[in-house]
C-alpha positions in Angstrom: 87.8 -2.7 -36.1 89.6 -5.9 -35.3 87.5 -8.4 -37.4 89.1 -11.5 -36.0 88.3 -10.5 -32.4 84.8 -9.5 -33.5 84.2 -12.9 -35.2 85.5 -14.6 -32.0 83.0 -12.8 -29.9 80.2 -13.7 -32.2 81.3 -17.3 -32.2 81.5 -17.3 -28.3 78.0 -15.8 -28.2 76.4 -18.5 -30.3 78.5 -21.1 -28.5 77.0 -20.2 -25.2 73.4 -21.1 -26.4 74.5 -23.9 -28.6 73.6 -26.4 -25.9 70.0 -25.6 -26.2 70.0 -26.7 -29.8 72.3 -29.7 -29.6 71.0 -33.2 -30.3 70.9 -34.1 -26.7 68.8 -31.0 -25.7 66.4 -31.6 -28.6 65.9 -35.2 -27.4 65.3 -34.0 -23.8 62.7 -31.5 -25.0 61.0 -34.1 -27.1 60.8 -36.5 -24.2 59.4 -33.8 -22.0 56.7 -33.0 -24.6 55.8 -36.7 -24.9 55.6 -37.1 -21.1 53.2 -34.1 -20.9 51.0 -35.5 -23.6 50.9 -39.0 -22.1 50.1 -37.6 -18.7 47.2 -35.5 -19.9 45.8 -38.4 -22.0 45.8 -40.7 -18.9 44.3 -37.9 -16.8 41.5 -37.3 -19.2 40.5 -40.9 -19.6 40.6 -41.7 -15.9 37.4 -39.7 -15.4 35.7 -41.7 -18.2 35.7 -38.6 -20.3 38.3 -38.5 -23.1 38.5 -35.1 -24.5 38.7 -34.5 -28.2 42.0 -33.5 -29.6 42.2 -29.8 -30.1 43.6 -28.4 -33.3 45.5 -25.2 -33.0 48.9 -23.8 -32.3 51.0 -26.6 -30.6 52.1 -25.9 -27.1 55.8 -26.5 -27.6 58.1 -27.6 -24.9 55.3 -28.4 -22.5 54.4 -24.8 -21.8 50.8 -25.4 -20.7 51.1 -27.9 -17.9 47.4 -27.9 -17.0 45.9 -27.1 -20.4 47.6 -29.6 -22.6 45.0 -31.6 -24.5 46.7 -32.5 -27.8 46.5 -36.4 -27.7 47.3 -36.9 -31.3 50.7 -35.2 -30.7 51.4 -37.5 -27.8 50.6 -40.5 -30.0 52.8 -39.2 -32.8 55.7 -38.7 -30.3 55.4 -42.3 -29.0 55.4 -43.8 -32.4 58.6 -42.2 -33.5 61.5 -44.7 -33.9 64.7 -44.3 -31.9 63.0 -42.3 -29.2 65.5 -41.8 -26.4 64.3 -42.7 -22.9 64.2 -40.2 -20.1 67.6 -40.0 -18.4 66.3 -38.9 -15.0 64.5 -41.6 -13.1 63.6 -42.2 -9.5 65.5 -45.0 -7.9 62.9 -47.3 -6.4 65.3 -48.4 -3.7 66.6 -45.1 -2.5 63.9 -42.7 -3.8 66.6 -40.4 -5.1 66.5 -38.5 -8.4 69.2 -38.8 -11.0 68.9 -35.7 -13.0 70.6 -35.0 -16.3 72.6 -31.9 -16.8 70.6 -28.7 -16.4 69.0 -27.2 -19.5 68.0 -23.5 -19.3 64.3 -22.7 -19.2 62.9 -19.4 -20.3 61.1 -17.1 -17.9 58.1 -17.1 -20.2 57.8 -20.9 -20.0 57.9 -20.8 -16.3 55.4 -18.0 -16.1 52.9 -19.8 -18.3 53.3 -23.0 -16.4 52.6 -21.2 -13.1 49.5 -19.4 -14.6 48.1 -22.4 -16.4 44.3 -22.4 -16.9 42.2 -23.9 -14.1 41.5 -27.6 -14.6 38.0 -27.2 -13.1 37.0 -25.4 -16.3 37.2 -28.7 -18.2 35.2 -30.6 -15.6 38.3 -32.3 -14.1 39.1 -32.9 -10.5 40.6 -30.2 -8.3 42.6 -32.6 -6.2 46.3 -32.0 -5.8 48.5 -33.7 -8.4 52.2 -34.5 -8.2 53.4 -33.8 -11.7 56.9 -34.9 -12.5 57.9 -34.2 -16.0 61.6 -35.1 -15.6 62.5 -31.5 -15.4 66.3 -31.2 -15.0 65.8 -29.2 -11.8 63.9 -31.2 -9.1 63.1 -27.9 -7.3 60.9 -26.9 -10.2 58.7 -29.9 -10.0 55.1 -28.6 -10.3 52.1 -29.7 -8.3 48.7 -28.4 -7.4 49.6 -28.2 -3.7 53.2 -27.0 -3.9 54.8 -23.7 -4.7 57.8 -23.0 -6.9 60.8 -21.7 -4.8 61.1 -17.9 -4.9 63.7 -16.8 -7.5 64.2 -13.8 -9.6 61.7 -15.3 -12.1 58.9 -15.8 -9.5 55.8 -13.6 -10.1 55.1 -10.9 -7.6 51.4 -11.9 -7.4 50.5 -15.5 -6.6 46.9 -15.9 -7.7 44.7 -18.7 -6.4 44.5 -21.8 -8.4 41.0 -22.6 -7.3 37.8 -21.0 -8.4 34.7 -20.6 -6.3 31.7 -21.9 -8.0 29.4 -20.5 -5.3 28.0 -17.2 -6.5 27.5 -16.1 -2.9 31.2 -16.4 -2.0 32.7 -15.2 -5.3 34.5 -11.9 -4.4 33.8 -9.8 -7.5 32.5 -10.2 -11.0 35.4 -8.8 -12.9 33.5 -8.2 -16.1 30.7 -6.5 -14.2 28.0 -8.8 -15.5 24.8 -9.5 -13.6 24.8 -12.7 -11.7 22.1 -15.1 -12.8 20.2 -17.1 -10.2 18.5 -20.3 -11.0 16.3 -20.5 -7.9 14.3 -17.7 -6.3 15.6 -18.7 -2.9 19.2 -18.1 -4.0 18.2 -14.7 -5.3 16.4 -13.8 -2.0 19.4 -15.0 0.0 21.8 -12.9 -2.2 19.6 -9.9 -1.8 19.5 -10.3 2.0 23.2 -10.8 2.2 23.9 -7.8 0.0 21.5 -5.7 2.1 23.0 -6.9 5.3 26.5 -6.0 4.1 25.4 -2.6 3.0 23.7 -1.9 6.3 26.8 -3.0 8.2 28.9 -0.7 6.0 26.5 2.2 6.6 26.4 1.7 10.4 30.2 1.3 10.7 31.6 4.6 11.8 35.0 3.7 10.3 33.4 3.7 6.9 31.9 7.1 7.1 33.1 9.8 4.9 32.4 13.4 6.0 32.4 14.7 2.4 29.9 12.0 1.3 27.7 12.6 4.3 27.7 16.4 3.6 27.1 15.9 -0.2 24.5 13.2 -0.1 23.0 13.7 3.4 22.6 17.4 3.5 23.3 19.2 0.2 21.4 16.7 -2.0 18.1 16.7 0.1 18.2 20.5 0.2 18.3 20.6 -3.6 15.1 18.5 -3.7 13.1 20.9 -1.4 11.6 23.1 -4.2 10.2 20.0 -5.9 8.9 18.7 -2.6 7.2 22.0 -1.8 5.5 22.0 -5.2 4.3 18.4 -4.6 3.0 19.4 -1.2 1.1 22.3 -2.7 -0.4 20.0 -5.3 -1.4 17.5 -2.7 -3.1 20.2 -0.6 -5.0 21.5 -3.6 -6.0 18.0 -4.6 -7.2 17.3 -1.0 -9.3 20.5 -1.1 -10.8 19.6 -4.4 -10.9 15.8 -4.5 -10.9 14.8 -0.8 -13.3 17.4 0.3 -16.0 16.1 -2.1 -15.4 12.5 -1.4 -18.8 12.4 0.3 -21.8 14.2 -1.2 -21.7 17.3 0.9 -24.9 18.6 -0.6 -26.8 15.9 1.4 -27.2 17.1 5.1 -26.4 13.6 6.4 -22.9 13.9 4.8 -22.3 17.6 5.0 -20.0 17.4 8.0 -17.7 14.8 6.5 -15.5 17.1 4.4 -12.6 16.9 7.0 -12.9 13.2 7.1 -12.7 13.0 3.3 -9.5 15.1 3.4 -8.0 12.8 5.9 -8.9 9.7 3.9 -7.3 11.4 0.8 -4.1 12.0 2.7 -3.9 8.4 4.0 -4.4 7.0 0.4 -1.9 9.5 -1.0 0.8 8.7 1.6 0.5 4.9 1.1 0.6 5.3 -2.7 3.7 7.6 -2.5 5.6 5.2 -0.3 4.8 2.2 -2.6 5.8 4.0 -5.8 8.9 5.8 -4.3 10.3 2.7 -2.6 10.7 0.7 -5.8 7.2 -0.2 -6.8 7.2 2.0 -9.9 9.9 2.5 -12.5 9.2 6.3 -12.2 11.5 7.6 -9.5 9.6 10.9 -9.2 6.1 9.4 -9.6 3.4 11.0 -7.5 0.5 9.0 -6.1 -2.8 10.5 -5.3 -6.5 9.8 -5.1 -8.2 8.7 -8.3 -10.6 11.6 -9.1 -12.6 9.5 -11.5 -13.9 7.4 -8.6 -15.7 10.3 -7.0 -18.9 10.0 -9.1 -19.1 6.3 -8.2 -18.7 7.1 -4.5 -21.5 9.5 -4.6 -23.7 7.0 -6.4 -22.8 4.4 -3.7 -23.6 6.8 -0.9 -27.0 7.7 -2.3 -27.8 4.0 -2.9 -27.0 3.2 0.7 -28.9 6.2 1.9 -32.0 5.2 -0.1 -31.8 1.6 1.2 -31.1 2.3 4.9 -33.0 5.6 5.3 -32.1 9.0 6.7 -33.4 8.1 10.1 -30.5 5.6 10.7 -27.5 7.9 10.3 -25.0 5.7 12.1 -25.8 2.7 9.8 -25.6 4.9 6.7 -22.2 6.3 7.6 -20.8 2.9 8.7 -22.0 1.2 5.5 -20.9 4.0 3.2 -17.3 4.2 4.5 -16.9 0.4 4.6 -18.1 0.2 1.0 -15.4 2.8 0.0 -12.7 0.6 1.7 -14.0 -2.6 0.2 -14.0 -1.1 -3.3 -10.4 -0.1 -2.8 -9.4 -3.6 -1.9 -11.4 -5.0 -4.9 -9.6 -2.5 -7.2 -6.2 -3.5 -5.8 -6.9 -7.2 -6.2 -7.9 -6.8 -9.9 -4.8 -4.6 -10.6 -2.5 -7.2 -8.9 -4.0 -10.1 -10.8 -3.7 -8.4 -14.1 -0.1 -7.6 -13.4 0.7 -11.1 -12.1 -0.8 -12.7 -15.3 0.8 -10.2 -17.7 -2.6 -8.8 -18.9 -1.6 -5.2 -19.1 -1.7 -5.3 -22.9 -5.4 -6.2 -22.9 -6.3 -2.6 -22.7 -5.3 -2.2 -26.3 -8.4 -4.3 -27.3 -10.8 -1.9 -25.6 -12.4 0.8 -27.8 -10.6 4.0 -27.0 -13.5 6.3 -27.8 -15.6 4.6 -25.1 -12.9 5.5 -22.5 -12.7 9.1 -23.9 -16.4 9.4 -23.4 -16.1 8.3 -19.8 -13.3 10.9 -19.3 -15.5 13.6 -20.7 -18.3 12.5 -18.4 -16.1 12.9 -15.4 -15.1 16.3 -16.7 -18.7 17.4 -16.7 -19.2 15.9 -13.2 -16.3 18.1 -12.0 -17.8 21.2 -13.5 -21.1 20.5 -11.9 -19.4 19.8 -8.6 -17.5 23.1 -8.9 -20.8 24.9 -9.3 -22.3 23.1 -6.2 -19.2 23.7 -4.0 -18.8 27.4 -5.0 -22.5 28.3 -4.9 -23.0 26.4 -1.6 -25.9 24.5 -3.0 -27.5 21.7 -1.0 -28.3 18.3 -2.5 -27.4 17.4 -6.0 -27.3 19.8 -8.9 -30.7 19.7 -10.4 -31.1 20.9 -14.0 -34.3 22.9 -13.7 -35.5 26.5 -13.7 -35.5 26.8 -9.9 -31.8 26.0 -9.7 -31.0 28.5 -12.5 -32.8 31.3 -10.6 -30.9 30.4 -7.5 -27.5 30.5 -9.3 -28.2 34.0 -10.6 -29.3 35.6 -7.3 -27.2 38.5 -6.3 -25.7 36.8 -3.2 -24.8 33.7 -5.2 -23.8 34.7 -8.7 -20.4 36.0 -7.7 -19.6 32.9 -5.6 -19.5 30.5 -8.6 -18.7 32.9 -11.5 -15.4 34.3 -10.0 -13.9 30.8 -9.6 -15.0 30.0 -13.2 -13.3 33.2 -14.5 -10.2 32.3 -12.5 -10.1 28.8 -14.0 -10.6 30.0 -17.6 -7.9 32.7 -17.0 -5.4 30.0 -15.9 -6.2 27.8 -18.9 -5.5 30.8 -21.2 -2.2 31.6 -19.4 -1.1 28.0 -19.7 -1.2 28.3 -23.5 1.4 31.0 -23.4 3.5 30.3 -20.3 5.2 26.9 -20.0 6.4 26.7 -16.4 6.2 23.9 -13.9 5.4 26.5 -11.1 2.6 28.2 -12.9 -0.3 26.2 -11.4 0.9 26.4 -7.8 2.0 30.0 -8.1 -1.4 31.0 -9.7 -3.4 29.6 -6.8 -1.1 31.0 -4.2 -1.5 34.4 -5.8 -5.3 34.0 -5.7 -5.2 33.3 -2.0 -2.8 36.2 -1.4 -5.1 38.6 -3.4 -8.2 37.3 -1.5 -6.6 38.1 1.9 -5.3 41.4 0.8 -8.8 42.5 0.0 -10.0 41.0 3.3 -7.5 43.0 5.4 -7.9 46.2 3.3 -11.7 46.1 3.6 -11.4 44.9 7.3 -14.0 42.2 6.8 -14.2 39.7 9.7 -13.4 36.1 8.9 -16.7 34.9 10.4 -18.6 37.1 8.0 -16.8 35.6 5.1 -17.6 32.1 6.3 -21.3 32.9 6.8 -21.6 34.3 3.3 -19.9 31.4 1.6 -16.5 32.9 0.7 -14.5 30.8 3.2 -15.2 27.2 4.2 -16.9 26.6 7.5 -14.7 25.5 10.4 -15.2 21.9 11.6 -17.9 21.5 14.2 -15.2 20.3 16.7 -11.5 20.2 16.6 -11.4 16.5 15.6 -8.1 14.8 14.9 -7.2 13.5 11.5 -8.1 9.9 12.4 -11.7 10.8 13.2 -12.9 8.9 10.1 -11.9 5.6 11.8 -14.6 6.2 14.4 -17.1 5.9 11.6 -16.3 2.2 11.2 -18.8 0.2 13.2 -19.3 -3.3 11.9 -22.2 -3.9 14.3 -24.1 -1.0 12.5 -23.3 -2.0 8.9 -26.3 -2.7 6.8 -25.0 -5.8 4.9 -27.8 -6.0 2.4 -27.2 -2.4 1.3 -23.5 -3.1 1.1 -24.2 -6.1 -1.2 -26.3 -3.9 -3.5 -23.3 -1.6 -4.1 -21.1 -4.4 -5.4 -22.1 -3.8 -9.1 -21.1 -0.1 -8.6 -17.8 -1.3 -7.1 -17.1 -3.4 -10.2 -17.9 -0.5 -12.4 -15.6 1.7 -10.4 -12.9 -1.0 -10.7 -13.4 -1.4 -14.4 -13.0 2.3 -15.0 -9.8 2.3 -13.0 -8.5 -0.7 -14.9 -9.0 1.1 -18.2 -7.6 4.4 -16.9 -4.3 3.3 -15.4 -2.8 1.3 -18.3 -3.3 4.4 -20.5 -2.0 7.1 -18.2 1.1 5.2 -17.2 2.5 4.6 -20.8 1.7 8.3 -21.5 3.8 9.3 -18.5 6.6 7.0 -19.8 6.5 8.8 -23.2 6.5 12.2 -21.6 9.4 11.5 -19.3 11.4 9.4 -21.8 11.4 6.2 -19.6 12.4 3.3 -21.8 12.3 0.6 -19.2 8.5 0.8 -18.6 6.7 -2.4 -17.8 2.9 -2.0 -17.6 2.5 -5.3 -15.8 4.9 -4.2 -13.0 3.1 -0.9 -12.7 -0.2 -2.8 -12.3 1.4 -4.8 -9.5 2.4 -1.6 -7.8 -1.1 -0.2 -8.2 -2.6 -3.4 -6.9 -0.4 -3.3 -3.7 -1.1 0.4 -3.1 -4.8 0.1 -3.5 -5.2 -3.0 -1.4 -3.1 -1.6 1.4 -5.0 1.6 1.2 -8.3 -0.3 1.5 -7.0 -2.3 4.5 -6.1 1.0 6.1 -9.7 2.2 5.6 -9.0 4.6 2.8 -9.8 4.8 -0.9 -8.3 4.1 -4.4 -5.1 5.8 -5.6 -3.0 5.7 -8.7 0.0 7.3 -10.4 -1.1 10.8 -11.3 0.1 11.9 -14.8 -0.1 15.7 -14.4 1.3 15.8 -10.8 4.1 13.4 -11.6 5.1 15.4 -14.7 5.2 18.6 -12.7 7.1 17.0 -9.9 9.7 15.4 -12.2 10.0 18.6 -14.2 10.8 20.7 -11.2 13.7 18.5 -10.1 12.0 15.7 -8.2 13.1 12.8 -10.3 14.4 10.9 -7.3 13.1 8.3 -5.0 14.4 10.3 -2.1 12.3 13.2 -3.2 9.2 10.9 -3.3 9.9 9.7 0.2 10.3 13.3 1.4 7.0 14.2 -0.2 5.3 11.3 1.6 6.7 12.4 5.0 5.7 16.0 4.2 2.2 15.0 3.4 2.1 13.0 6.6 3.1 16.1 8.5 0.3 18.1 6.9 -2.2 15.4 7.8 -1.1 15.6 11.4 -2.0 19.3 11.5 -5.6 18.2 11.1 -8.5 19.3 9.0 -8.9 22.6 10.8 -6.8 24.3 8.1 -9.7 24.2 5.7 -11.5 26.9 7.7 -9.0 29.4 6.3 -9.1 28.3 2.7 -11.1 30.6 0.3 -13.8 28.8 -1.6 -12.7 30.6 -4.8 -9.4 28.7 -4.9 -11.0 25.2 -4.5 -13.8 26.1 -7.0 -11.3 27.4 -9.6 -9.2 24.2 -9.3 -12.3 21.9 -9.7 -13.4 24.0 -12.7 -10.0 23.8 -14.3 -9.8 20.0 -14.0 -13.3 19.5 -15.3 -12.8 21.9 -18.3 -9.5 20.2 -19.2 -11.1 16.7 -19.2 -14.0 17.9 -21.3 -11.6 19.6 -23.7 -9.7 16.4 -24.0 -12.9 14.5 -24.8 -14.6 17.0 -27.2 -12.1 19.4 -28.6 -8.9 17.3 -29.0 -10.8 14.5 -30.7 -12.6 16.7 -33.1 -11.7 15.6 -36.6 -9.6 12.7 -35.3 -12.4 10.3 -34.6 -15.0 8.9 -36.9 -18.4 10.6 -36.9 -20.1 7.7 -35.1 -17.2 7.5 -32.6 -17.5 11.2 -31.9 -21.3 10.8 -31.4 -20.6 8.0 -28.9 -18.3 10.3 -26.9 -20.9 13.1 -26.9 -23.6 10.6 -25.8 -21.5 9.4 -23.0 -21.0 12.9 -21.7 -24.7 13.6 -22.1 -25.6 10.6 -20.0 -23.6 12.0 -17.0 -26.0 14.8 -16.1 -29.2 13.4 -17.6 -28.6 9.7 -17.0 
């Protein structure tokens, strides 16, 4: 290796960059740094806000044009003796620039200058600024409103120097954080704007994707059909058990109102399902239905009105009774809504739990008694006397109420060993299939089965589902009798208020829902009950068992809930004539099963867990149901 030539090359290499570190270049860089500091100091103080000096890594050579805040460095630079004045100055007469010899500037320096932080972050003005830092190259003079000429060092992307402080016009939140709104009007405006843009996107054929339409519009709804069918089956069974006994059918005046009770049940269920599935409830697969616990209160209200008005005025009795049902629903919804609005959902924790358990056990006994009445085709209320006992054990009656009871007990036993979401629905479908197999094998006419109490009677006329609306006649309402039922309405509301805040958290625990807000659920219940009352129907709530079955079978989706609501509406349009083909044994078994489960929850599950006095209180509450 030729060391002299090598040393010459090394010397030439360092000699090329020696100009950057010469005394003249150092003075120019020092002057540039001083001018930057002086400019920022004057800029900060013109707005009557002088920023504090920032202590940190110095921004050497004026790299940060917009973000330079080190005032102390500028003061130190000015105080140095022998500071050399800037060589380039604008001639006041000609306006020309006299630039010193060019000094090379690194690409990193230019890039950082171009991408300096936004001055608006420091509360400063966004007006264009002409910034002349006596840079050797006049073409590189930076300003807010001007652009650097395109060179090989120019960035490919030229970001905006301004920042939109209006949340509505900001393009995207890069960090994906939720936008906070200070005013409800801004939030509503943002929701409307977002909804409008989404609707425009959905309706624009150019934005349609065939694969997305096939996957989300056809395949996904089909996967929800099994859960929807199960939900429809549960709604039908509940309508035959709850809705059918909405009026005291044992009383001849109300005996023909079973189809109207079913229609009212469907209206209440559909309204509740739409409210919960469209965002009212945090449970995406929540199922709304009639509140079975209100049936005893409804019967009491009906008999109070019947006693006050008299059997001779049938039209007034029916008009007053159905209006009292709707008013009680509006009252219940108002109480629910107020509790949710004032965040009073936690007050349920102060109510003695054993009192509520006693009420649940009383409802269980009421359902068992109702199952006996419906299955045995008894008229009037179930009276606990020797005459009723003889009637129940007559040869033509004993099998009517014992077979459903055996079927309910058999289902409860099977449920202890078989854990399946389709067990209940499949069991009752099998009962209906077996019943009609015997019917066709024995060649028994359907009219004979109806006359002997094995199948429900057909409606007197093919009335549409909305027939119960014809019962509303405000000119025939007995207002004094309606006023006497107000205490019973408040008792009904009080029981619902105690029941919902307990079942909803239980459903949250069973489904693993961590974002449960009882107050929000109370608001949803308030809306659904009030709307149901204004539509002339009855109370509803989020059913624990049905929701658990529906979610467990794959219906944990708001779309599934909406499909269930539309399916229930279709069943309602068919009309109440379908009940003339329903075997009594199915409805009786379902009512028995529900009643036995509630009594088991009150008497068996609490045995050994409650204090002796508390357990006696529960037993006394159940005893008061039949013997008052």
